[in-house]
VOMAR-949075 format. One record per residue (C-alpha): residue number from 1; x, y, z. Coordinates in nm, 4 decimals, decimal comma. Example, Ala and Ser with C-alpha at 12.3 -4.5 7.8 and 13.67 -1.06 7.14 Angstrom:
VOMAR-949075
+-----+----------+----------+----------+
| seq |        u |        v |        w |
+-----+----------+----------+----------+
|   1 |   1,2300 |  -0,4500 |   0,7800 |
|   2 |   1,3670 |  -0,1060 |   0,7140 |
+-----+----------+----------+----------+
//
This chain:
VOMAR-949075
+-----+----------+----------+----------+
| seq |        u |        v |        w |
+-----+----------+----------+----------+
|   1 |  -9,8733 |  -7,7894 |   2,1190 |
|   2 |  -9,7776 |  -8,1852 |   2,0587 |
|   3 |  -9,8013 |  -8,1448 |   1,6872 |
|   4 |  -9,6248 |  -7,7604 |   1,6561 |
|   5 |  -9,3461 |  -7,9162 |   1,8752 |
|   6 |  -9,3065 |  -8,2174 |   1,6176 |
|   7 |  -9,3265 |  -8,0106 |   1,3086 |
|   8 |  -9,0885 |  -7,7419 |   1,4769 |
|   9 |  -8,8572 |  -8,0561 |   1,5164 |
|  10 |  -8,9077 |  -8,1646 |   1,1508 |
|  11 |  -8,8585 |  -7,8413 |   1,0260 |
|  12 |  -8,5021 |  -7,7802 |   1,1822 |
|  13 |  -8,3884 |  -8,1365 |   1,1078 |
|  14 |  -8,4358 |  -8,0326 |   0,7259 |
|  15 |  -8,2835 |  -7,6888 |   0,8089 |
|  16 |  -7,9404 |  -7,9359 |   0,9249 |
|  17 |  -7,9931 |  -8,1338 |   0,6307 |
|  18 |  -7,9605 |  -7,8529 |   0,3842 |
|  19 |  -8,2995 |  -7,8987 |   0,2249 |
|  20 |  -8,4119 |  -7,5770 |   0,2366 |
|  21 |  -8,1104 |  -7,5208 |   0,0323 |
|  22 |  -8,0490 |  -7,7032 |  -0,2211 |
|  23 |  -8,4175 |  -7,8433 |  -0,3512 |
|  24 |  -8,5485 |  -7,5182 |  -0,4334 |
|  25 |  -8,1644 |  -7,4520 |  -0,5660 |
|  26 |  -8,2010 |  -7,7915 |  -0,8168 |
|  27 |  -8,5825 |  -7,7275 |  -0,8809 |
|  28 |  -8,4752 |  -7,3619 |  -1,0082 |
|  29 |  -8,1944 |  -7,5500 |  -1,2218 |
|  30 |  -8,4586 |  -7,7660 |  -1,3569 |
|  31 |  -8,7204 |  -7,5103 |  -1,4483 |
|  32 |  -8,4805 |  -7,2729 |  -1,6351 |
|  33 |  -8,2464 |  -7,5202 |  -1,8078 |
|  34 |  -8,4962 |  -7,5144 |  -2,1447 |
|  35 |  -8,5199 |  -7,1357 |  -2,1510 |
|  36 |  -8,2300 |  -7,0419 |  -2,1100 |
|  37 |  -8,0632 |  -7,2963 |  -2,3023 |
|  38 |  -8,3270 |  -7,2502 |  -2,6362 |
|  39 |  -8,2914 |  -6,8655 |  -2,6602 |
|  40 |  -7,9037 |  -6,8695 |  -2,6472 |
|  41 |  -7,8625 |  -7,2261 |  -2,8350 |
|  42 |  -7,6818 |  -7,0755 |  -3,1469 |
|  43 |  -7,4458 |  -6,8922 |  -2,9683 |
|  44 |  -7,4063 |  -7,2466 |  -2,8178 |
|  45 |  -7,3838 |  -7,4315 |  -3,1267 |
|  46 |  -7,1095 |  -7,1456 |  -3,2025 |
|  47 |  -6,8680 |  -7,2123 |  -2,9182 |
|  48 |  -6,8937 |  -7,5807 |  -2,9793 |
|  49 |  -6,7534 |  -7,5208 |  -3,3262 |
|  50 |  -7,0326 |  -7,4230 |  -3,5284 |
|  51 |  -7,2033 |  -7,6341 |  -3,7919 |
|  52 |  -7,0736 |  -7,7864 |  -4,1169 |
|  53 |  -7,0234 |  -7,5122 |  -4,4444 |
|  54 |  -7,3698 |  -7,5159 |  -4,5827 |
|  55 |  -7,5299 |  -7,6216 |  -4,3157 |
|  56 |  -7,8491 |  -7,4225 |  -4,2937 |
|  57 |  -8,0064 |  -7,4520 |  -3,8971 |
|  58 |  -8,2812 |  -7,2549 |  -3,8232 |
|  59 |  -8,4520 |  -7,2780 |  -3,5159 |
|  60 |  -8,8305 |  -7,2576 |  -3,4288 |
|  61 |  -8,9748 |  -6,9616 |  -3,2872 |
|  62 |  -9,1087 |  -7,0687 |  -2,9500 |
|  63 |  -9,3797 |  -6,8585 |  -2,7789 |
|  64 |  -9,3933 |  -6,8085 |  -2,4048 |
|  65 |  -9,6341 |  -7,0252 |  -2,3294 |
|  66 |  -9,4654 |  -7,3302 |  -2,5283 |
|  67 |  -9,1598 |  -7,2414 |  -2,3000 |
|  68 |  -9,3043 |  -7,2432 |  -1,9626 |
|  69 |  -9,4746 |  -7,6074 |  -2,0102 |
|  70 |  -9,1109 |  -7,7014 |  -2,1116 |
|  71 |  -9,0560 |  -7,6094 |  -1,7246 |
|  72 |  -9,3458 |  -7,7708 |  -1,6328 |
|  73 |  -9,2176 |  -8,0853 |  -1,8699 |
|  74 |  -8,8843 |  -8,1183 |  -1,6593 |
|  75 |  -9,0559 |  -8,1070 |  -1,3713 |
|  76 |  -9,2895 |  -8,3816 |  -1,4725 |
|  77 |  -8,9466 |  -8,5965 |  -1,5007 |
|  78 |  -8,6988 |  -8,5060 |  -1,2737 |
|  79 |  -8,8996 |  -8,2981 |  -1,0334 |
|  80 |  -9,1386 |  -8,6498 |  -0,8930 |
|  81 |  -8,8114 |  -8,8369 |  -0,8626 |
|  82 |  -8,6254 |  -8,5605 |  -0,6343 |
|  83 |  -8,9412 |  -8,5558 |  -0,3897 |
|  84 |  -8,9225 |  -8,9810 |  -0,3950 |
|  85 |  -8,5440 |  -8,9361 |  -0,2883 |
|  86 |  -8,5946 |  -8,6795 |  -0,0593 |
|  87 |  -8,8628 |  -8,8162 |   0,1491 |
|  88 |  -8,7523 |  -9,1923 |   0,1241 |
|  89 |  -8,6550 |  -9,2131 |   0,4657 |
|  90 |  -8,8544 |  -8,9071 |   0,6618 |
|  91 |  -9,0398 |  -9,2135 |   0,8297 |
|  92 |  -8,8458 |  -9,5532 |   0,6998 |
|  93 |  -8,5258 |  -9,4777 |   0,8236 |
|  94 |  -8,6003 |  -9,3870 |   1,1447 |
|  95 |  -8,8252 |  -9,6864 |   1,1806 |
|  96 |  -8,5382 |  -9,9024 |   1,0748 |
|  97 |  -8,3063 |  -9,7229 |   1,2982 |
|  98 |  -8,4984 |  -9,7412 |   1,6120 |
|  99 |  -8,5917 |  -9,4229 |   1,6477 |
| 100 |  -8,9609 |  -9,4210 |   1,5991 |
| 101 |  -8,9950 |  -9,6086 |   1,8719 |
| 102 |  -8,8281 |  -9,4130 |   2,1041 |
| 103 |  -9,0569 |  -9,1253 |   1,9698 |
| 104 |  -9,3912 |  -9,3039 |   2,0249 |
| 105 |  -9,2759 |  -9,4825 |   2,3607 |
| 106 |  -9,3998 |  -9,0714 |   2,4972 |
| 107 |  -9,7585 |  -9,0333 |   2,4784 |
| 108 |  -9,7796 |  -8,9216 |   2,0756 |
| 109 | -10,0508 |  -8,9626 |   1,8374 |
| 110 |  -9,9746 |  -9,0873 |   1,5612 |
| 111 | -10,1489 |  -8,8671 |   1,3124 |
| 112 |  -9,9188 |  -8,5971 |   1,4353 |
| 113 |  -9,6435 |  -8,7643 |   1,3830 |
| 114 |  -9,6980 |  -8,8589 |   1,0480 |
| 115 |  -9,8747 |  -8,5017 |   0,9860 |
| 116 |  -9,5896 |  -8,3125 |   1,1029 |
| 117 |  -9,3293 |  -8,4746 |   0,8548 |
| 118 |  -9,6019 |  -8,4848 |   0,5632 |
| 119 |  -9,6340 |  -8,0703 |   0,6198 |
| 120 |  -9,2958 |  -8,0091 |   0,6588 |
| 121 |  -9,2528 |  -8,1688 |   0,3304 |
| 122 |  -9,4650 |  -8,0142 |   0,1632 |
| 123 |  -9,3852 |  -7,6315 |   0,2814 |
| 124 |  -9,0288 |  -7,7642 |   0,1182 |
| 125 |  -9,1584 |  -7,8332 |  -0,1870 |
| 126 |  -9,4051 |  -7,5312 |  -0,2509 |
| 127 |  -9,1982 |  -7,3638 |  -0,1993 |
| 128 |  -8,9252 |  -7,5334 |  -0,4534 |
| 129 |  -9,2213 |  -7,4911 |  -0,6938 |
| 130 |  -9,2835 |  -7,1235 |  -0,6694 |
| 131 |  -8,9233 |  -7,0463 |  -0,6503 |
| 132 |  -8,8137 |  -7,2329 |  -0,9700 |
| 133 |  -9,1712 |  -7,1292 |  -1,1410 |
| 134 |  -9,1161 |  -6,7866 |  -1,0465 |
| 135 |  -8,7642 |  -6,8126 |  -1,1809 |
| 136 |  -8,8639 |  -7,0177 |  -1,5052 |
| 137 |  -9,1420 |  -6,7278 |  -1,5545 |
| 138 |  -8,8699 |  -6,3842 |  -1,4967 |
| 139 |  -8,6645 |  -6,5862 |  -1,7601 |
| 140 |  -8,9501 |  -6,6705 |  -2,0430 |
| 141 |  -9,0894 |  -6,2685 |  -1,9809 |
| 142 |  -8,7261 |  -6,0997 |  -2,0372 |
| 143 |  -8,6125 |  -6,3881 |  -2,3805 |
| 144 |  -8,9072 |  -6,4783 |  -2,5321 |
| 145 |  -9,2351 |  -6,3023 |  -2,4242 |
| 146 |  -9,5184 |  -6,1829 |  -2,1567 |
| 147 |  -9,6663 |  -6,4250 |  -1,9243 |
| 148 |  -9,9265 |  -6,2312 |  -1,6466 |
| 149 |  -9,8144 |  -6,3421 |  -1,3171 |
| 150 | -10,2296 |  -6,4472 |  -1,2226 |
| 151 | -10,1028 |  -6,7283 |  -1,5077 |
| 152 |  -9,8407 |  -6,8066 |  -1,3071 |
| 153 |  -9,9818 |  -6,8245 |  -0,9464 |
| 154 | -10,2621 |  -7,0771 |  -1,1462 |
| 155 |  -9,9964 |  -7,2852 |  -1,2656 |
| 156 |  -9,8087 |  -7,2990 |  -0,9576 |
| 157 | -10,1285 |  -7,3965 |  -0,7723 |
| 158 | -10,2747 |  -7,6521 |  -0,9981 |
| 159 |  -9,9561 |  -7,8334 |  -1,0576 |
| 160 |  -9,8519 |  -7,7971 |  -0,6684 |
| 161 | -10,1472 |  -8,0444 |  -0,6300 |
| 162 |  -9,9871 |  -8,3027 |  -0,8505 |
| 163 |  -9,6397 |  -8,3305 |  -0,6846 |
| 164 |  -9,8478 |  -8,3209 |  -0,3354 |
| 165 |  -9,9593 |  -8,6262 |  -0,4387 |
| 166 |  -9,6657 |  -8,7676 |  -0,4846 |
| 167 |  -9,5253 |  -8,6423 |  -0,1593 |
| 168 |  -9,8352 |  -8,7969 |  -0,0184 |
| 169 |  -9,7533 |  -9,1744 |  -0,2380 |
| 170 |  -9,4271 |  -9,1340 |  -0,0726 |
| 171 |  -9,5726 |  -9,0943 |   0,2533 |
| 172 |  -9,7725 |  -9,3612 |   0,1991 |
| 173 |  -9,5178 |  -9,6085 |   0,0835 |
| 174 |  -9,2941 |  -9,4672 |   0,4459 |
| 175 |  -9,5108 |  -9,6338 |   0,6492 |
| 176 |  -9,5418 |  -9,9121 |   0,4788 |
| 177 |  -9,1708 | -10,0052 |   0,4454 |
| 178 |  -8,8294 |  -9,9713 |   0,6560 |
| 179 |  -8,5999 |  -9,9464 |   0,3297 |
| 180 |  -8,5848 |  -9,6073 |   0,2066 |
| 181 |  -8,4788 |  -9,6902 |  -0,1403 |
| 182 |  -8,7473 |  -9,9292 |  -0,1615 |
| 183 |  -9,0096 |  -9,6237 |  -0,0951 |
| 184 |  -8,8090 |  -9,4602 |  -0,3767 |
| 185 |  -8,8533 |  -9,7712 |  -0,5826 |
| 186 |  -9,2353 |  -9,7903 |  -0,4522 |
| 187 |  -9,3127 |  -9,4369 |  -0,5180 |
| 188 |  -9,1624 |  -9,3724 |  -0,8880 |
| 189 |  -9,3218 |  -9,7249 |  -1,0043 |
| 190 |  -9,6296 |  -9,5776 |  -0,8635 |
| 191 |  -9,6143 |  -9,2927 |  -1,1037 |
| 192 |  -9,4610 |  -9,4869 |  -1,3813 |
| 193 |  -9,7871 |  -9,7121 |  -1,3513 |
| 194 | -10,0230 |  -9,4257 |  -1,3273 |
| 195 |  -9,8463 |  -9,2907 |  -1,6723 |
| 196 |  -9,8831 |  -9,5701 |  -1,8245 |
| 197 | -10,2922 |  -9,5918 |  -1,7194 |
| 198 | -10,3032 |  -9,2809 |  -1,8236 |
| 199 | -10,0937 |  -9,3246 |  -2,2184 |
| 200 | -10,3905 |  -9,6267 |  -2,2110 |
| 201 | -10,6648 |  -9,4827 |  -2,1221 |
| 202 | -10,6113 |  -9,0994 |  -2,0907 |
| 203 | -10,8853 |  -9,0151 |  -2,3622 |
| 204 | -11,1815 |  -9,1716 |  -2,0989 |
| 205 | -10,9892 |  -9,0522 |  -1,7731 |
| 206 | -11,0054 |  -8,7202 |  -1,8353 |
| 207 | -10,9825 |  -8,6690 |  -1,4613 |
| 208 | -10,7278 |  -8,9158 |  -1,4027 |
| 209 | -10,4942 |  -8,7562 |  -1,1554 |
| 210 | -10,1964 |  -8,7267 |  -1,4537 |
| 211 | -10,4241 |  -8,5605 |  -1,6260 |
| 212 | -10,3361 |  -8,2012 |  -1,4820 |
| 213 |  -9,9985 |  -8,1573 |  -1,7203 |
| 214 | -10,2695 |  -8,1378 |  -2,0099 |
| 215 | -10,5116 |  -7,8994 |  -1,8251 |
| 216 | -10,2705 |  -7,6763 |  -1,7197 |
| 217 | -10,1281 |  -7,6491 |  -2,0888 |
| 218 | -10,4806 |  -7,5524 |  -2,2279 |
| 219 | -10,5200 |  -7,2920 |  -1,9051 |
| 220 | -10,1577 |  -7,1706 |  -2,0414 |
| 221 | -10,2924 |  -7,1262 |  -2,4315 |
| 222 | -10,6283 |  -7,0392 |  -2,3738 |
| 223 | -10,6255 |  -6,8683 |  -2,0436 |
| 224 | -10,9652 |  -7,0192 |  -1,9377 |
| 225 | -11,0040 |  -7,3028 |  -1,6363 |
| 226 | -11,1743 |  -7,5425 |  -1,7918 |
| 227 | -11,4164 |  -7,8210 |  -1,5794 |
| 228 | -11,1807 |  -8,0868 |  -1,7372 |
| 229 | -10,9096 |  -7,8977 |  -1,4985 |
| 230 | -11,1064 |  -7,8386 |  -1,1396 |
| 231 | -11,2332 |  -8,1985 |  -1,1777 |
| 232 | -10,8817 |  -8,3562 |  -1,2260 |
| 233 | -10,7928 |  -8,1043 |  -0,9296 |
| 234 | -11,0369 |  -8,1989 |  -0,7203 |
| 235 | -11,0201 |  -8,5456 |  -0,7895 |
| 236 | -10,6269 |  -8,5625 |  -0,7056 |
| 237 | -10,6443 |  -8,3612 |  -0,4253 |
| 238 | -10,9355 |  -8,6122 |  -0,2706 |
| 239 | -10,7082 |  -8,9248 |  -0,3475 |
| 240 | -10,4295 |  -8,7189 |  -0,1529 |
| 241 | -10,6617 |  -8,7039 |   0,1946 |
| 242 | -10,7254 |  -9,0723 |   0,1020 |
| 243 | -10,3823 |  -9,1880 |   0,0787 |
| 244 | -10,2536 |  -8,9321 |   0,3585 |
| 245 | -10,5067 |  -9,1307 |   0,6039 |
| 246 | -10,4603 |  -9,4365 |   0,5004 |
| 247 | -10,0427 |  -9,3834 |   0,5610 |
| 248 | -10,1775 |  -9,2837 |   0,9004 |
| 249 | -10,3973 |  -9,5745 |   0,9083 |
| 250 | -10,1279 |  -9,8468 |   0,8397 |
| 251 |  -9,8283 |  -9,6753 |   1,0422 |
| 252 | -10,0649 |  -9,7121 |   1,3820 |
| 253 | -10,1367 | -10,0973 |   1,2935 |
| 254 |  -9,7866 | -10,1432 |   1,1876 |
| 255 |  -9,6323 |  -9,9774 |   1,5616 |
| 256 |  -9,8932 | -10,1489 |   1,7663 |
| 257 |  -9,9419 | -10,5176 |   1,6386 |
+-----+----------+----------+----------+
//
């Protein structure tokens, strides 16, 4: 009952902050931008004044698999940024303002406090991911070619694991720092650092969390769930659980001592 009460509180607070509205809208804008822009690019060029006389400009024919992966690539850049910004003050701001101390005066378990906030944002991220990718899938099928709905669900499931990992990293830094801006910066820098490691050692670390996008691309092209994709998913999920547990332990120690 305690956890449900905290969860309802966080859900209502996110509704009052309009996160349940603007986050899905932003995710949708990110995911549908490339399919629509690439399809209507000739019309956009003509509206902008066209090309000089004699210029030959041929657009490559894009396969639907390439188009749907463009949406994933956009989320890999901007989706991570949105998650970091929308979650940077979920705990840090309350700790900085003293709200956390008021809440924890009551016999509230630390794990309930952390996991209720984490679950609320997790549902928001997955809802936004589903809405955005569903509309990207719709426009891809409409403008470029068919991709099965089952494939869409697989893409959402596996890529959702990566966004869940990013969100959990942000929650961890929320328990470490009281300044929301510092939380967002550390979350983004962590993702960047992991990307650098993946660029250097990616050929050896085939199960590294940053490899999920590459394995999803292979899934889309071959229509086969590879062992590497399954292994990477398990590693990503395991790291997420470990980081969430570490966040609870760190938060408890900071509040007690």
